[in-house]
N, CA and C atoms of all chains as a GROMACS GRO file, in nm:
protein
  627
    1MET      N    1   0.084  -0.119   0.000
    1MET     CA    2   0.000   0.000   0.000
    1MET      C    3   0.089   0.125   0.000
    2ASP      N    4   0.060   0.219  -0.091
    2ASP     CA    5   0.142   0.340  -0.094
    2ASP      C    6   0.086   0.446   0.001
    3ILE      N    7   0.162   0.553   0.014
    3ILE     CA    8   0.130   0.657   0.113
    3ILE      C    9  -0.004   0.726   0.084
    4LYS      N   10  -0.034   0.741  -0.046
    4LYS     CA   11  -0.159   0.808  -0.084
    4LYS      C   12  -0.280   0.726  -0.038
    5ARG      N   13  -0.270   0.595  -0.067
    5ARG     CA   14  -0.377   0.502  -0.029
    5ARG      C   15  -0.392   0.498   0.125
    6TYR      N   16  -0.276   0.500   0.192
    6TYR     CA   17  -0.275   0.498   0.338
    6TYR      C   18  -0.349   0.618   0.395
    7LYS      N   19  -0.322   0.737   0.337
    7LYS     CA   20  -0.387   0.859   0.385
    7LYS      C   21  -0.538   0.853   0.363
    8GLN      N   22  -0.578   0.798   0.247
    8GLN     CA   23  -0.721   0.783   0.218
    8GLN      C   24  -0.787   0.690   0.320
    9MET      N   25  -0.721   0.578   0.344
    9MET     CA   26  -0.774   0.479   0.439
    9MET      C   27  -0.787   0.539   0.578
   10ARG      N   28  -0.686   0.617   0.614
   10ARG     CA   29  -0.685   0.680   0.747
   10ARG      C   30  -0.802   0.776   0.763
   11VAL      N   31  -0.828   0.855   0.658
   11VAL     CA   32  -0.941   0.950   0.663
   11VAL      C   33  -1.072   0.874   0.677
   12ILE      N   34  -1.087   0.765   0.600
   12ILE     CA   35  -1.211   0.686   0.605
   12ILE      C   36  -1.231   0.629   0.746
   13ILE      N   37  -1.124   0.572   0.802
   13ILE     CA   38  -1.134   0.512   0.937
   13ILE      C   39  -1.171   0.619   1.040
   14ILE      N   40  -1.106   0.734   1.031
   14ILE     CA   41  -1.133   0.841   1.129
   14ILE      C   42  -1.276   0.893   1.116
   15LEU      N   43  -1.324   0.907   0.992
   15LEU     CA   44  -1.462   0.952   0.971
   15LEU      C   45  -1.560   0.850   1.030
   16PHE      N   46  -1.533   0.725   1.003
   16PHE     CA   47  -1.617   0.617   1.053
   16PHE      C   48  -1.618   0.616   1.207
   17LEU      N   49  -1.499   0.633   1.263
   17LEU     CA   50  -1.485   0.639   1.409
   17LEU      C   51  -1.566   0.754   1.467
   18GLY      N   52  -1.549   0.870   1.405
   18GLY     CA   53  -1.619   0.990   1.451
   18GLY      C   54  -1.769   0.972   1.449
   19ALA      N   55  -1.820   0.911   1.342
   19ALA     CA   56  -1.964   0.889   1.327
   19ALA      C   57  -2.016   0.797   1.438
   20ILE      N   58  -1.945   0.685   1.458
   20ILE     CA   59  -1.993   0.588   1.560
   20ILE      C   60  -1.980   0.646   1.701
   21ILE      N   61  -1.873   0.721   1.725
   21ILE     CA   62  -1.859   0.783   1.859
   21ILE      C   63  -1.970   0.885   1.881
   22GLY      N   64  -2.002   0.960   1.776
   22GLY     CA   65  -2.114   1.056   1.784
   22GLY      C   66  -2.244   0.987   1.820
   23ILE      N   67  -2.269   0.876   1.752
   23ILE     CA   68  -2.392   0.799   1.779
   23ILE      C   69  -2.391   0.746   1.923
   24SER      N   70  -2.274   0.695   1.965
   24SER     CA   71  -2.267   0.637   2.100
   24SER      C   72  -2.284   0.743   2.209
   25VAL      N   73  -2.235   0.866   2.180
   25VAL     CA   74  -2.254   0.975   2.276
   25VAL      C   75  -2.402   1.012   2.286
   26ILE      N   76  -2.466   1.019   2.169
   26ILE     CA   77  -2.610   1.051   2.167
   26ILE      C   78  -2.690   0.943   2.241
   27ALA      N   79  -2.647   0.816   2.217
   27ALA     CA   80  -2.718   0.705   2.280
   27ALA      C   81  -2.672   0.679   2.425
   28ASN      N   82  -2.581   0.762   2.472
   28ASN     CA   83  -2.528   0.751   2.609
   28ASN      C   84  -2.461   0.615   2.636
   29SER      N   85  -2.400   0.560   2.532
   29SER     CA   86  -2.337   0.430   2.547
   29SER      C   87  -2.185   0.445   2.547
   30TYR      N   88  -2.128   0.453   2.666
   30TYR     CA   89  -1.983   0.472   2.676
   30TYR      C   90  -1.907   0.347   2.634
   31MET      N   91  -1.970   0.233   2.655
   31MET     CA   92  -1.907   0.105   2.619
   31MET      C   93  -1.884   0.098   2.467
   32LEU      N   94  -1.988   0.142   2.394
   32LEU     CA   95  -1.980   0.139   2.248
   32LEU      C   96  -1.866   0.230   2.200
   33SER      N   97  -1.856   0.349   2.259
   33SER     CA   98  -1.751   0.442   2.216
   33SER      C   99  -1.612   0.386   2.251
   34ALA      N  100  -1.601   0.323   2.367
   34ALA     CA  101  -1.472   0.265   2.407
   34ALA      C  102  -1.431   0.153   2.311
   35ILE      N  103  -1.528   0.067   2.278
   35ILE     CA  104  -1.499  -0.044   2.185
   35ILE      C  105  -1.464   0.011   2.047
   36THR      N  106  -1.538   0.116   2.005
   36THR     CA  107  -1.512   0.176   1.873
   36THR      C  108  -1.372   0.234   1.867
   37ILE      N  109  -1.332   0.306   1.972
   37ILE     CA  110  -1.198   0.365   1.974
   37ILE      C  111  -1.091   0.255   1.967
   38PHE      N  112  -1.112   0.148   2.043
   38PHE     CA  113  -1.017   0.036   2.044
   38PHE      C  114  -1.005  -0.027   1.905
   39ILE      N  115  -1.121  -0.056   1.843
   39ILE     CA  116  -1.120  -0.119   1.711
   39ILE      C  117  -1.061  -0.023   1.606
   40GLY      N  118  -1.096   0.104   1.618
   40GLY     CA  119  -1.044   0.205   1.526
   40GLY      C  120  -0.892   0.214   1.533
   41LEU      N  121  -0.838   0.216   1.654
   41LEU     CA  122  -0.693   0.221   1.671
   41LEU      C  123  -0.628   0.096   1.614
   42LEU      N  124  -0.694  -0.016   1.635
   42LEU     CA  125  -0.645  -0.144   1.583
   42LEU      C  126  -0.635  -0.138   1.430
   43PHE      N  127  -0.741  -0.086   1.367
   43PHE     CA  128  -0.743  -0.072   1.222
   43PHE      C  129  -0.633   0.022   1.174
   44LEU      N  130  -0.616   0.134   1.246
   44LEU     CA  131  -0.513   0.231   1.207
   44LEU      C  132  -0.374   0.170   1.213
   45VAL      N  133  -0.349   0.092   1.319
   45VAL     CA  134  -0.219   0.025   1.333
   45VAL      C  135  -0.200  -0.077   1.221
   46LEU      N  136  -0.307  -0.150   1.189
   46LEU     CA  137  -0.303  -0.252   1.082
   46LEU      C  138  -0.272  -0.188   0.947
   47VAL      N  139  -0.342  -0.078   0.916
   47VAL     CA  140  -0.322  -0.009   0.788
   47VAL      C  141  -0.180   0.048   0.782
   48ARG      N  142  -0.135   0.102   0.895
   48ARG     CA  143  -0.001   0.161   0.902
   48ARG      C  144   0.107   0.055   0.878
   49SER      N  145   0.083  -0.066   0.933
   49SER     CA  146   0.182  -0.172   0.919
   49SER      C  147   0.190  -0.226   0.776
   50LYS      N  148   0.081  -0.210   0.701
   50LYS     CA  149   0.078  -0.259   0.562
   50LYS      C  150   0.132  -0.156   0.464
   51THR      N  151   0.169  -0.037   0.515
   51THR     CA  152   0.211   0.071   0.427
   51THR      C  153   0.362   0.087   0.431
   52LYS      N  154   0.419   0.108   0.312
   52LYS     CA  155   0.563   0.134   0.305
   52LYS      C  156   0.582   0.286   0.306
   53ILE      N  157   0.621   0.336   0.423
   53ILE     CA  158   0.639   0.480   0.437
   53ILE      C  159   0.788   0.511   0.445
   54THR      N  160   0.834   0.593   0.350
   54THR     CA  161   0.976   0.628   0.347
   54THR      C  162   1.001   0.749   0.437
   55ILE      N  163   1.078   0.727   0.543
   55ILE     CA  164   1.118   0.840   0.626
   55ILE      C  165   1.265   0.863   0.597
   56ASP      N  166   1.292   0.961   0.512
   56ASP     CA  167   1.431   0.982   0.472
   56ASP      C  168   1.497   1.089   0.558
   57GLU      N  169   1.622   1.119   0.523
   57GLU     CA  170   1.701   1.209   0.608
   57GLU      C  171   1.647   1.352   0.613
   58ARG      N  172   1.583   1.397   0.504
   58ARG     CA  173   1.527   1.532   0.505
   58ARG      C  174   1.412   1.539   0.606
   59GLU      N  175   1.331   1.433   0.606
   59GLU     CA  176   1.219   1.425   0.700
   59GLU      C  177   1.271   1.426   0.844
   60VAL      N  178   1.379   1.352   0.867
   60VAL     CA  179   1.441   1.349   1.001
   60VAL      C  180   1.492   1.488   1.039
   61ALA      N  181   1.555   1.555   0.940
   61ALA     CA  182   1.608   1.690   0.966
   61ALA      C  183   1.494   1.787   0.999
   62VAL      N  184   1.384   1.773   0.928
   62VAL     CA  185   1.267   1.859   0.952
   62VAL      C  186   1.213   1.834   1.093
   63ARG      N  187   1.205   1.706   1.131
   63ARG     CA  188   1.156   1.671   1.265
   63ARG      C  189   1.248   1.728   1.374
   64GLU      N  190   1.379   1.719   1.349
   64GLU     CA  191   1.476   1.773   1.446
   64GLU      C  192   1.456   1.923   1.465
   65LYS      N  193   1.442   1.992   1.351
   65LYS     CA  194   1.422   2.138   1.356
   65LYS      C  195   1.292   2.172   1.427
   66ALA      N  196   1.188   2.096   1.395
   66ALA     CA  197   1.057   2.121   1.456
   66ALA      C  198   1.064   2.100   1.607
   67ALA      N  199   1.134   1.993   1.650
   67ALA     CA  200   1.147   1.965   1.793
   67ALA      C  201   1.227   2.075   1.863
   68GLN      N  202   1.332   2.120   1.795
   68GLN     CA  203   1.417   2.227   1.848
   68GLN      C  204   1.335   2.356   1.867
   69LEU      N  205   1.258   2.387   1.764
   69LEU     CA  206   1.175   2.509   1.767
   69LEU      C  207   1.067   2.499   1.874
   70THR      N  208   1.007   2.380   1.884
   70THR     CA  209   0.902   2.358   1.984
   70THR      C  210   0.958   2.379   2.125
   71TYR      N  211   1.076   2.322   2.149
   71TYR     CA  212   1.139   2.337   2.280
   71TYR      C  213   1.173   2.483   2.308
   72ALA      N  214   1.230   2.548   2.204
   72ALA     CA  215   1.273   2.688   2.221
   72ALA      C  216   1.154   2.780   2.250
   73ILE      N  217   1.037   2.744   2.202
   73ILE     CA  218   0.918   2.827   2.226
   73ILE      C  219   0.847   2.784   2.355
   74PHE      N  220   0.830   2.652   2.368
   74PHE     CA  221   0.747   2.600   2.478
   74PHE      C  222   0.810   2.620   2.616
   75ALA      N  223   0.942   2.591   2.627
   75ALA     CA  224   1.007   2.601   2.759
   75ALA      C  225   1.002   2.743   2.818
   76PRO      N  226   1.042   2.846   2.743
   76PRO     CA  227   1.031   2.980   2.800
   76PRO      C  228   0.887   3.023   2.824
   77THR      N  229   0.796   2.978   2.738
   77THR     CA  230   0.656   3.018   2.754
   77THR      C  231   0.598   2.967   2.886
   78ILE      N  232   0.617   2.836   2.912
   78ILE     CA  233   0.561   2.784   3.038
   78ILE      C  234   0.641   2.833   3.158
   79GLY      N  235   0.770   2.858   3.139
   79GLY     CA  236   0.853   2.912   3.248
   79GLY      C  237   0.806   3.051   3.287
   80ILE      N  238   0.787   3.137   3.189
   80ILE     CA  239   0.740   3.274   3.216
   80ILE      C  240   0.597   3.270   3.269
   81GLY      N  241   0.518   3.177   3.211
   81GLY     CA  242   0.379   3.161   3.258
   81GLY      C  243   0.375   3.125   3.406
   82ALA      N  244   0.460   3.032   3.446
   82ALA     CA  245   0.467   2.990   3.587
   82ALA      C  246   0.511   3.106   3.675
   83PHE      N  247   0.610   3.180   3.627
   83PHE     CA  248   0.661   3.295   3.703
   83PHE      C  249   0.550   3.400   3.724
   84LEU      N  250   0.479   3.429   3.617
   84LEU     CA  251   0.372   3.530   3.626
   84LEU      C  252   0.260   3.486   3.719
   85LEU      N  253   0.232   3.355   3.718
   85LEU     CA  254   0.122   3.306   3.802
   85LEU      C  255   0.162   3.293   3.949
   86LEU      N  256   0.292   3.269   3.974
   86LEU     CA  257   0.335   3.247   4.113
   86LEU      C  258   0.390   3.372   4.181
   87PHE      N  259   0.475   3.444   4.110
   87PHE     CA  260   0.549   3.554   4.174
   87PHE      C  261   0.458   3.664   4.230
   88PRO      N  262   0.361   3.714   4.156
   88PRO     CA  263   0.280   3.824   4.211
   88PRO      C  264   0.197   3.783   4.332
   89GLY      N  265   0.176   3.651   4.348
   89GLY     CA  266   0.099   3.603   4.463
   89GLY      C  267   0.162   3.642   4.595
   90ASN      N  268   0.297   3.641   4.598
   90ASN     CA  269   0.368   3.675   4.721
   90ASN      C  270   0.371   3.827   4.744
   91SER      N  271   0.361   3.903   4.636
   91SER     CA  272   0.370   4.048   4.654
   91SER      C  273   0.234   4.109   4.688
   92GLY      N  274   0.134   4.026   4.694
   92GLY     CA  275   0.005   4.074   4.743
   92GLY      C  276  -0.085   4.138   4.640
   93LEU      N  277  -0.053   4.119   4.512
   93LEU     CA  278  -0.142   4.174   4.410
   93LEU      C  279  -0.275   4.100   4.416
   94SER      N  280  -0.384   4.175   4.410
   94SER     CA  281  -0.514   4.114   4.436
   94SER      C  282  -0.551   4.007   4.333
   95VAL      N  283  -0.515   4.032   4.208
   95VAL     CA  284  -0.555   3.939   4.102
   95VAL      C  285  -0.496   3.800   4.124
   96PHE      N  286  -0.372   3.796   4.172
   96PHE     CA  287  -0.306   3.667   4.184
   96PHE      C  288  -0.296   3.616   4.328
   97SER      N  289  -0.350   3.688   4.419
   97SER     CA  290  -0.338   3.644   4.558
   97SER      C  291  -0.427   3.523   4.584
   98LYS      N  292  -0.412   3.466   4.702
   98LYS     CA  293  -0.487   3.344   4.733
   98LYS      C  294  -0.636   3.374   4.750
   99GLY      N  295  -0.710   3.274   4.792
   99GLY     CA  296  -0.855   3.292   4.801
   99GLY      C  297  -0.918   3.235   4.676
  100GLU      N  298  -0.994   3.316   4.607
  100GLU     CA  299  -1.062   3.263   4.488
  100GLU      C  300  -0.964   3.238   4.373
  101TRP      N  301  -0.840   3.293   4.382
  101TRP     CA  302  -0.742   3.275   4.276
  101TRP      C  303  -0.641   3.165   4.308
  102ILE      N  304  -0.675   3.085   4.409
  102ILE     CA  305  -0.581   2.981   4.450
  102ILE      C  306  -0.554   2.880   4.338
  103TYR      N  307  -0.654   2.861   4.251
  103TYR     CA  308  -0.637   2.767   4.139
  103TYR      C  309  -0.535   2.821   4.040
  104VAL      N  310  -0.530   2.952   4.028
  104VAL     CA  311  -0.433   3.014   3.939
  104VAL      C  312  -0.292   2.986   3.990
  105GLU      N  313  -0.277   2.996   4.123
  105GLU     CA  314  -0.147   2.968   4.184
  105GLU      C  315  -0.110   2.820   4.167
  106SER      N  316  -0.211   2.735   4.183
  106SER     CA  317  -0.187   2.591   4.163
  106SER      C  318  -0.141   2.564   4.020
  107LEU      N  319  -0.204   2.633   3.927
  107LEU     CA  320  -0.165   2.618   3.786
  107LEU      C  321  -0.021   2.664   3.766
  108GLY      N  322   0.015   2.770   3.835
  108GLY     CA  323   0.152   2.820   3.832
  108GLY      C  324   0.251   2.716   3.881
  109MET      N  325   0.213   2.647   3.989
  109MET     CA  326   0.300   2.542   4.043
  109MET      C  327   0.317   2.429   3.942
  110VAL      N  328   0.204   2.391   3.881
  110VAL     CA  329   0.209   2.283   3.780
  110VAL      C  330   0.300   2.323   3.666
  111LEU      N  331   0.285   2.445   3.619
  111LEU     CA  332   0.369   2.493   3.508
  111LEU      C  333   0.516   2.498   3.548
  112ALA      N  334   0.542   2.539   3.673
  112ALA     CA  335   0.680   2.548   3.722
  112ALA      C  336   0.745   2.409   3.723
  113TYR      N  337   0.672   2.309   3.774
  113TYR     CA  338   0.727   2.173   3.776
  113TYR      C  339   0.742   2.117   3.635
  114LEU      N  340   0.647   2.154   3.550
  114LEU     CA  341   0.653   2.110   3.410
  114LEU      C  342   0.777   2.168   3.341
  115THR      N  343   0.806   2.292   3.371
  115THR     CA  344   0.926   2.357   3.315
  115THR      C  345   1.052   2.284   3.363
  116LEU      N  346   1.056   2.254   3.492
  116LEU     CA  347   1.172   2.184   3.547
  116LEU      C  348   1.187   2.046   3.484
  117PHE      N  349   1.072   1.978   3.469
  117PHE     CA  350   1.074   1.844   3.408
  117PHE      C  351   1.126   1.851   3.266
  118LEU      N  352   1.081   1.952   3.193
  118LEU     CA  353   1.121   1.968   3.052
  118LEU      C  354   1.271   1.994   3.042
  119ILE      N  355   1.320   2.082   3.129
  119ILE     CA  356   1.463   2.114   3.127
  119ILE      C  357   1.546   1.991   3.167
  120ALA      N  358   1.498   1.917   3.269
  120ALA     CA  359   1.569   1.796   3.313
  120ALA      C  360   1.572   1.691   3.201
  121LEU      N  361   1.458   1.675   3.135
  121LEU     CA  362   1.448   1.579   3.024
  121LEU      C  363   1.544   1.616   2.911
  122TYR      N  364   1.550   1.745   2.881
  122TYR     CA  365   1.640   1.794   2.777
  122TYR      C  366   1.785   1.766   2.815
  123ALA      N  367   1.818   1.799   2.941
  123ALA     CA  368   1.956   1.780   2.988
  123ALA      C  369   1.996   1.633   2.983
  124ILE      N  370   1.906   1.545   3.027
  124ILE     CA  371   1.935   1.401   3.028
  124ILE      C  372   1.952   1.349   2.885
  125SER      N  373   1.858   1.384   2.798
  125SER     CA  374   1.867   1.334   2.660
  125SER      C  375   1.990   1.393   2.590
  126TYR      N  376   2.022   1.519   2.622
  126TYR     CA  377   2.142   1.581   2.563
  126TYR      C  378   2.268   1.505   2.608
  127TYR      N  379   2.272   1.471   2.737
  127TYR     CA  380   2.388   1.401   2.792
  127TYR      C  381   2.409   1.267   2.722
  128PHE      N  382   2.301   1.189   2.709
  128PHE     CA  383   2.315   1.056   2.648
  128PHE      C  384   2.342   1.063   2.498
  129LEU      N  385   2.275   1.157   2.430
  129LEU     CA  386   2.298   1.170   2.286
  129LEU      C  387   2.440   1.221   2.259
  130ASN      N  388   2.486   1.310   2.345
  130ASN     CA  389   2.622   1.362   2.331
  130ASN      C  390   2.724   1.249   2.346
  131LYS      N  391   2.699   1.160   2.441
  131LYS     CA  392   2.788   1.045   2.462
  131LYS      C  393   2.781   0.951   2.342
  132LYS      N  394   2.659   0.929   2.294
  132LYS     CA  395   2.638   0.836   2.182
  132LYS      C  396   2.713   0.883   2.058
  133TYR      N  397   2.713   1.014   2.035
  133TYR     CA  398   2.778   1.067   1.915
  133TYR      C  399   2.921   1.115   1.941
  134GLY      N  400   2.985   1.056   2.043
  134GLY     CA  401   3.129   1.077   2.061
  134GLY      C  402   3.171   1.197   2.141
  135GLY      N  403   3.078   1.267   2.201
  135GLY     CA  404   3.115   1.383   2.282
  135GLY      C  405   3.156   1.342   2.421
  136GLY      N  406   3.220   1.431   2.495
  136GLY     CA  407   3.254   1.408   2.635
  136GLY      C  408   3.367   1.310   2.657
  137ASN      N  409   3.449   1.284   2.554
  137ASN     CA  410   3.562   1.192   2.569
  137ASN      C  411   3.695   1.266   2.565
  138ASP      N  412   3.700   1.382   2.628
  138ASP     CA  413   3.824   1.461   2.628
  138ASP      C  414   3.933   1.388   2.708
  139GLU      N  415   4.057   1.391   2.655
  139GLU     CA  416   4.168   1.327   2.727
  139GLU      C  417   4.278   1.428   2.757
  140MET      N  418   2.641   2.611  -0.081
  140MET     CA  419   2.660   2.487  -0.159
  140MET      C  420   2.558   2.481  -0.272
  141THR      N  421   2.608   2.460  -0.391
  141THR     CA  422   2.517   2.440  -0.504
  141THR      C  423   2.541   2.300  -0.560
  142ASN      N  424   2.454   2.257  -0.648
  142ASN     CA  425   2.475   2.124  -0.706
  142ASN      C  426   2.424   2.115  -0.849
  143LYS      N  427   2.472   2.012  -0.918
  143LYS     CA  428   2.433   1.991  -1.058
  143LYS      C  429   2.347   1.866  -1.070
  144LEU      N  430   2.273   1.836  -0.966
  144LEU     CA  431   2.193   1.713  -0.965
  144LEU      C  432   2.092   1.709  -1.080
  145LYS      N  433   2.031   1.823  -1.104
  145LYS     CA  434   1.930   1.830  -1.211
  145LYS      C  435   1.993   1.797  -1.347
  146VAL      N  436   2.115   1.849  -1.366
  146VAL     CA  437   2.185   1.826  -1.493
  146VAL      C  438   2.217   1.678  -1.511
  147TYR      N  439   2.274   1.619  -1.406
  147TYR     CA  440   2.311   1.477  -1.415
  147TYR      C  441   2.188   1.386  -1.424
  148ARG      N  442   2.081   1.428  -1.360
  148ARG     CA  443   1.957   1.350  -1.368
  148ARG      C  444   1.904   1.352  -1.512
  149ALA      N  445   1.912   1.470  -1.573
  149ALA     CA  446   1.866   1.483  -1.713
  149ALA      C  447   1.957   1.403  -1.807
  150MET      N  448   2.088   1.406  -1.778
  150MET     CA  449   2.183   1.331  -1.861
  150MET      C  450   2.155   1.181  -1.856
  151HIS      N  451   2.110   1.134  -1.741
  151HIS     CA  452   2.081   0.990  -1.726
  151HIS      C  453   1.935   0.959  -1.754
  152ASP      N  454   1.864   1.058  -1.800
  152ASP     CA  455   1.724   1.042  -1.840
  152ASP      C  456   1.637   0.981  -1.728
  153LEU      N  457   1.650   1.041  -1.612
  153LEU     CA  458   1.573   0.992  -1.496
  153LEU      C  459   1.472   1.098  -1.454
  154THR      N  460   1.357   1.052  -1.411
  154THR     CA  461   1.262   1.146  -1.353
  154THR      C  462   1.297   1.162  -1.204
  155GLN      N  463   1.238   1.263  -1.143
  155GLN     CA  464   1.264   1.284  -0.999
  155GLN      C  465   1.219   1.162  -0.919
  156GLU      N  466   1.106   1.106  -0.960
  156GLU     CA  467   1.050   0.988  -0.892
  156GLU      C  468   1.146   0.869  -0.903
  157GLN      N  469   1.198   0.847  -1.024
  157GLN     CA  470   1.290   0.734  -1.045
  157GLN      C  471   1.419   0.752  -0.965
  158LEU      N  472   1.470   0.876  -0.966
  158LEU     CA  473   1.592   0.903  -0.889
  158LEU      C  474   1.568   0.882  -0.740
  159ALA      N  475   1.452   0.930  -0.694
  159ALA     CA  476   1.416   0.914  -0.552
  159ALA      C  477   1.410   0.765  -0.515
  160ASP      N  478   1.353   0.685  -0.602
  160ASP     CA  479   1.345   0.540  -0.576
  160ASP      C  480   1.484   0.478  -0.570
  161LYS      N  481   1.570   0.519  -0.662
  161LYS     CA  482   1.707   0.464  -0.664
  161LYS      C  483   1.785   0.504  -0.538
  162LEU      N  484   1.758   0.626  -0.490
  162LEU     CA  485   1.831   0.675  -0.372
  162LEU      C  486   1.762   0.637  -0.241
  163GLU      N  487   1.643   0.578  -0.253
  163GLU     CA  488   1.562   0.540  -0.136
  163GLU      C  489   1.529   0.660  -0.048
  164VAL      N  490   1.493   0.769  -0.116
  164VAL     CA  491   1.444   0.887  -0.044
  164VAL      C  492   1.312   0.928  -0.107
  165SER      N  493   1.247   1.030  -0.051
  165SER     CA  494   1.121   1.074  -0.109
  165SER      C  495   1.148   1.170  -0.226
  166ARG      N  496   1.046   1.186  -0.311
  166ARG     CA  497   1.061   1.277  -0.425
  166ARG      C  498   1.082   1.420  -0.377
  167GLN      N  499   1.019   1.453  -0.262
  167GLN     CA  500   1.034   1.588  -0.205
  167GLN      C  501   1.181   1.618  -0.173
  168THR      N  502   1.252   1.514  -0.130
  168THR     CA  503   1.393   1.534  -0.097
  168THR      C  504   1.474   1.565  -0.222
  169VAL      N  505   1.444   1.492  -0.331
  169VAL     CA  506   1.515   1.518  -0.457
  169VAL      C  507   1.486   1.661  -0.504
  170ILE      N  508   1.360   1.702  -0.494
  170ILE     CA  509   1.322   1.838  -0.534
  170ILE      C  510   1.397   1.941  -0.449
  171ALA      N  511   1.400   1.914  -0.316
  171ALA     CA  512   1.466   2.008  -0.224
  171ALA      C  513   1.616   2.019  -0.252
  172ILE      N  514   1.678   1.906  -0.285
  172ILE     CA  515   1.823   1.909  -0.315
  172ILE      C  516   1.847   1.986  -0.445
  173GLU      N  517   1.766   1.955  -0.546
  173GLU     CA  518   1.783   2.021  -0.676
  173GLU      C  519   1.765   2.173  -0.667
  174SER      N  520   1.674   2.213  -0.581
  174SER     CA  521   1.649   2.358  -0.569
  174SER      C  522   1.735   2.423  -0.458
  175ASN      N  523   1.834   2.348  -0.413
  175ASN     CA  524   1.929   2.398  -0.311
  175ASN      C  525   1.864   2.440  -0.180
  176LYS      N  526   1.750   2.382  -0.150
  176LYS     CA  527   1.684   2.414  -0.023
  176LYS      C  528   1.729   2.320   0.087
  177TYR      N  529   1.783   2.207   0.047
  177TYR     CA  530   1.830   2.109   0.145
  177TYR      C  531   1.965   2.055   0.102
  178GLN      N  532   2.059   2.053   0.198
  178GLN     CA  533   2.191   1.997   0.171
  178GLN      C  534   2.191   1.852   0.217
  179PRO      N  535   2.218   1.757   0.127
  179PRO     CA  536   2.214   1.616   0.167
  179PRO      C  537   2.327   1.580   0.262
  180SER      N  538   2.308   1.471   0.337
  180SER     CA  539   2.414   1.422   0.425
  180SER      C  540   2.528   1.369   0.339
  181LEU      N  541   2.641   1.345   0.402
  181LEU     CA  542   2.756   1.292   0.330
  181LEU      C  543   2.723   1.156   0.268
  182ALA      N  544   2.648   1.075   0.343
  182ALA     CA  545   2.610   0.942   0.293
  182ALA      C  546   2.525   0.952   0.166
  183LEU      N  547   2.429   1.043   0.170
  183LEU     CA  548   2.341   1.058   0.053
  183LEU      C  549   2.417   1.119  -0.065
  184ALA      N  550   2.506   1.214  -0.034
  184ALA     CA  551   2.587   1.274  -0.140
  184ALA      C  552   2.675   1.168  -0.206
  185CYS      N  553   2.732   1.079  -0.124
  185CYS     CA  554   2.814   0.968  -0.177
  185CYS      C  555   2.729   0.877  -0.265
  186LYS      N  556   2.609   0.849  -0.219
  186LYS     CA  557   2.518   0.762  -0.292
  186LYS      C  558   2.484   0.822  -0.429
  187ILE      N  559   2.459   0.953  -0.428
  187ILE     CA  560   2.426   1.023  -0.554
  187ILE      C  561   2.546   1.016  -0.649
  188ALA      N  562   2.664   1.046  -0.594
  188ALA     CA  563   2.786   1.046  -0.676
  188ALA      C  564   2.813   0.906  -0.732
  189HIS      N  565   2.792   0.805  -0.648
  189HIS     CA  566   2.813   0.666  -0.689
  189HIS      C  567   2.714   0.626  -0.799
  190LEU      N  568   2.590   0.673  -0.785
  190LEU     CA  569   2.486   0.641  -0.883
  190LEU      C  570   2.521   0.696  -1.021
  191PHE      N  571   2.579   0.816  -1.023
  191PHE     CA  572   2.613   0.879  -1.151
  191PHE      C  573   2.758   0.852  -1.193
  192ASN      N  574   2.829   0.769  -1.117
  192ASN     CA  575   2.970   0.738  -1.144
  192ASN      C  576   3.056   0.864  -1.150
  193MET      N  577   3.033   0.952  -1.057
  193MET     CA  578   3.107   1.078  -1.053
  193MET      C  579   3.168   1.095  -0.913
  194LYS      N  580   3.254   1.197  -0.900
  194LYS     CA  581   3.304   1.232  -0.768
  194LYS      C  582   3.201   1.328  -0.704
  195ILE      N  583   3.201   1.331  -0.572
  195ILE     CA  584   3.107   1.420  -0.503
  195ILE      C  585   3.125   1.565  -0.547
  196GLU      N  586   3.254   1.606  -0.559
  196GLU     CA  587   3.279   1.747  -0.592
  196GLU      C  588   3.240   1.783  -0.736
  197ASP      N  589   3.217   1.680  -0.818
  197ASP     CA  590   3.168   1.710  -0.954
  197ASP      C  591   3.020   1.750  -0.951
  198ILE      N  592   2.951   1.696  -0.852
  198ILE     CA  593   2.806   1.723  -0.843
  198ILE      C  594   2.778   1.837  -0.746
  199PHE      N  595   2.846   1.834  -0.632
  199PHE     CA  596   2.822   1.936  -0.529
  199PHE      C  597   2.937   2.036  -0.527
  200ILE      N  598   2.903   2.160  -0.542
  200ILE     CA  599   3.006   2.265  -0.548
  200ILE      C  600   2.999   2.348  -0.420
  201TYR      N  601   3.109   2.342  -0.346
  201TYR     CA  602   3.113   2.413  -0.218
  201TYR      C  603   3.144   2.561  -0.240
  202GLY      N  604   3.066   2.646  -0.174
  202GLY     CA  605   3.091   2.790  -0.180
  202GLY      C  606   3.110   2.843  -0.040
  203LYS      N  607   3.185   2.949  -0.026
  203LYS     CA  608   3.210   3.007   0.106
  203LYS      C  609   3.080   3.061   0.167
  204GLY      N  610   3.072   3.048   0.300
  204GLY     CA  611   2.955   3.104   0.370
  204GLY      C  612   2.834   3.014   0.363
  205ASN      N  613   2.852   2.887   0.323
  205ASN     CA  614   2.740   2.793   0.314
  205ASN      C  615   2.746   2.686   0.422
  206GLU      N  616   2.826   2.710   0.526
  206GLU     CA  617   2.852   2.604   0.624
  206GLU      C  618   2.728   2.558   0.699
  207HIS      N  619   2.638   2.649   0.727
  207HIS     CA  620   2.524   2.615   0.813
  207HIS      C  621   2.390   2.630   0.742
  208GLU      N  622   2.384   2.581   0.620
  208GLU     CA  623   2.262   2.603   0.542
  208GLU      C  624   2.144   2.522   0.590
  209ASN      N  625   2.168   2.397   0.637
  209ASN     CA  626   2.056   2.312   0.677
  209ASN      C  627   1.999   2.353   0.810
   0.00000   0.00000   0.00000
């Protein structure tokens, strides 16, 4: 199966899935929607396995750039977001202070930990990839 | 970095699709290389040169200031 056929099949499966899930939501049948999602995923995996998809070096380079850009945008965004949600809480600004805005502060905490997790994940993967590609062997 | 891939492909009477199949890459990659939007890896450059029985430097021409194009 070629890539064009695969994309067509994928659209058909997703449309079919959407229709049955819609019906199951209307009919209040969560079991039906769960079974449909499971079978749909199974079909998608089956179709994907029958397709010869060429992932060449340009595609890999594009993915690398996209991941780099995503990290460069996402990490500072959630970091600054966490700072804005947490820092003014201590200075007593009414909008961000505790009370009814406590959920905002909680969100700030979540974002702060998420930022730390992201940075830690980057550092760990950088360390191992650097080792894998011959870095860090200074003598 | 510029290249003469289009010229050599025409000389060997290959379509972009056929060349892509021979190189085991997508047609988009061949288009991107021909239009100098993507610089191939050393392995792919070797493969291209080997396919046309040429040296890499006959196909790919290095120019100053092109070090970080990709």
